[in-house]
N, C-alpha and C positions, 0 to 999 in steps of 0.2 A: 486513397488508402495510405496510411502512414507506414513507415518502416519500423514496426514494433519488434522487439525480441520475440521469437517464436512462442515461448510459454505465455507471454502477455497477449499476443495475437490470438492464441487458442482461447484464452479467457474472454477476450473481447467478443470473439465469434459466438461463444456459448451464451453470453448475455444478449447478443443481437437476436438470438433465436427465441428469446422470451416473448410471450404474448403481451404482457402488461406489467405495470408497476409492481403488483403483488408478486408476480412470478420472479421479477428481478430481485425483490427484497428477499424472497425465499432462497434464491441462489446465493445472495450475499451472506445469508445466515449459514448456508452450507459451507461456504468458503471460510467462515469464522472458525469452523471446526477443523479446517485443513491447514491452519497456520503452521508453517514448517519449523520455525524457530521461535517458540514462545518465550517471552521475557517474563520470568516469574515475578510475582508481586513483591517479593523480598528485594528484587533488584530495581524496583521503580524508584527513581530519584528525581529531584527537581531538575537536574541537568538533562535527563532523557524524557521529560514530560513534554507533550505536545501542547503548545500554547494556543489559546483561542478555540479549544475544542470543548464542547459542552459536556463531554464525558471525560473520564480519566483515561488518557491514552499515553503510552510510553513506547519509544522506539530507540534502538541502539543499532549502529552499523558496525560491522566488523569485516575483516578479510579472512577468508577460509585458507586452508593449507595450500590450496592451488592458486592463491592470489585472486580468487573470485569474491565478489561482493556478497555479503550476507546481511539480511535485515532481520533483526530480532525485535519483536514487539508484542504488545498485548493491550487490551482495553477492557473497560468494565461494561461496554455496550457491544452487543453482537454486530450491529451495523458497522461500527468503527473497526472492530476486530476483523470483520470480513474485508473491509477496505485495506487494512494492514496486510492481511493474508494474500490478497490479490497482488499487491505490490511486492511482497516478499517472494511469492512464487514466480512472479513475472521477471524479477531481476536476479534471482538466486544464481550465484556463480558467474555472473557477467563481470567483465573488467569494470572497475569503478568508473573509468572514463565513459563507458557506454551508459552506465546508470546516470551519470551527471548530465548526459545529453537527452534523456527521455523527457518528453513534454507531458504535462498533466492532462492534455486534451483526450487521452485515451478514455477518461471517465465520461466525457461527452459522447464518445463513440459507443461506449457500453450503454449509454442512456440511463445511467444510474444517478447522475447529478440531480435530475428532476425529482428523484425519490428522497433526496436529502433535504433536511431543513437548512435554511441559510447558515445557521451557526455550525452545523455538521459539515456543510460544503466548505465553509471557511476553515474549519479545523482540519479537514482533509488537505486543503491547499497549503496550510501551514506545515502539516506533517510531510507532505510531498516535497516542499521547498527545503525543509530541514534535512531530509534524506538526500536530496539532490546536491545540496551544498556540502554535506559530509562526503559524498562520493567524489565531488570535485576536489576537495582537500586531499582525499586519499589518492587521487590520481596525479597529484603534483609531485 
């Protein structure tokens, strides 16, 4: 078992309780509705666009008033928006240095990757790396 931030561990545990691929997808759709910091489409720019994603996905990273990491994002596909929401909830308020050290294998532990098309999985990895690198820059 990895040492995930508690909110992320709770999400992982919730996904592990799913019976099958369809139940995991339904849960992903539920998370899409829980996105804590939605990036409005008027704020979608080429700079915050996730490359290599088959859908239109955008993320921006900020620091809140307490010095905690905040992920703002949105996508035009519920699956992708669900993935953004899981990341946003899982890292919300953490020190940027902690976010920079999270490994993407929590997705394997949730058993969601098998439900993604190769291009969606690739897009997720690009988004994850974009967020991780930004968090790393913020912590320097």
